[in-house]
N, C-alpha and C positions, 0 to 999 in steps of 0.2 A: 053549632055545627049546621051547615046548610042541609036541607032536606035531601038533595041529590046525593050528598056524601053519606048520609045515614043509610039510604037505600043501598048504596054500593057496599057498605060494611055488612049489611044484612045478607045480600046476595053472596058475598065472598065467604061469610061464615057458613051459609047453607052449602056452598060448593065444597068446602073443606069437610063438613060432616058427611055429605053424601059420598064423597070420594072415599072416606074411611069405611063406608058400608058397602061399597061396590064390590061384587064378586070379582076376583082376579086370581092370579097365581099366588100360591102360598109362599111364604118366606122359606127358602130352602133350609135355613138353619133351624126352622121350627117343624120340620118334617122328619119322622123316623118310621121305618117299616121294619119289623123284626119277626123272625121265625125261630121258635125253639123246638127242636126235635128231641123227644125224650126217649128213654130206654124202653126196651121190650125184653121178653124172655128170649134172649139170643144176642146177636151181635149188631143190632141196629145201630147205625151211627148216631151218636149223641152230641148235639152241638146247638149253639145259638148263632144266628147270623143277623146282623143289624145293618140296615142301609140308611144312611142319612140323606137328606134332601140335596146336599151338596155333592153327593157321590161317594162319600167315605163309607167303606164297608169294613165291618169288624166281625170276625169269626172267632168263636171260642169253642174248641172241641174238648169233650170229656170222654172218659172210658165208658165202654158199654157195660151192661149188667153182667154179662158172662165173661168179661175180660176181653182182651184183644180188641176186636172191633174194627171198624173201617174208617174212622175219622182221625184226622191229624189232631193230636192233643195240644191244648194251649191256644194262645191268642195269635191270630194272623190278621193282616189288614190288606185291603185292596181298594179298587175303585170301580164304581158302576157308572155307566154312561147315562147321560140325561134322558136319552130316548127310552131306555129301559125303565128309569124312574117314572117318567111320564106315563108309560104303559101300566105300571103298577098302580099309579094314582087313578088312572082311568078305570082300571078293574075295580078298585075300591069304590069309586063313585057308582059304577054300573051295577054293582051288586048291593048297593046301599048298605055297606059294611057296618056303619054305625047303628043300624036298626036290626042287625042279626041277633039271634040268641047269644048269650054269653058262653054257652057250653052245649056241645052236641056229643053225647056219650052213648055208645052202644052197650048193651048188657052182656059184655064178653070180657075176657081177661087176656093178659099178656100182649096187648097191642101197645105200640108207642103212642105217646100223647104229643100232638103237635099243637103249638100255641102261636097264634098270629096276633101281634099287637101293632096297631096303627096309631100314630100320633101326628096330628096336623094342627098347627097353630094352637097348641095347648089342649086340644080335644083328643082324648085317648080312648080307644076301645080295644078290648082283648076278646078273642074268640078261641075257645078250647075245642080241639078236635080229637076225640078218643073213639075211633071207629065211626066218626061222625056221619059218613055216608049211609050207614045203617040206622042212623038216628034222626034222619030228616035234614041233615045239613045240605045246603045247596052245593052242587058240584063246583060252582064258582069259587068256593072257599078252597077246595082241593086244588083247583087250577091256580089260585093265587099263591098257595104254598109252593107249588112247582115253579111258578114264575119268579118268586122271590129267590129261590135257589139259582135259577137261571141268570137273573139279572146280577146277582151278587157274585156269580162265578164259584159257587160252593163246590162244584165238582173238583176243582183243583186241590181241595183239602180233604177229599174223600178218596179212599183206595178201593179198587175192585176186590172182591172176595179172594181172587187168585193170589193177590199180593200178600194178604194176611193169612191165607190158608184156612179161612173160616167163611162160613156162609152168612149172608145177611137175611133177615126176615122182617116182615112187617111193612115193607115199602113197595 
């Protein structure tokens, strides 16, 4: 093989390796952001919402601890727009989500547990919030929880207390 061709092969191989290491947009199919809102002593809505990087939203509502509740029961699906997903990913990066504590729990009882799970390109991190603001959890986590609900359109599957005849607590 001529020397110039060997050099070209080496440079091409280096380019391929470096391109694979370059930071860029994550593969949408390898991105999932989920929020699970747990029960409290009352009628807090109990549900899991999952947003895929391609915009697919899956909601799964469950009964509250005291019955009734304010969440639509069962599985529902929807779509999130790319701008909303990009905002969530920016929030995850800005708060350095993967380096947060795994759990923020206040020494109290009867609060709902909120669980945020982020998975990007096979790297998954879960943060548990049980009265977390009282246990040193950054406000950015609570903001992320609210933004997940907003981007997913969770409100369409929740009912105001007047509709159910019951009050909600804990949110």
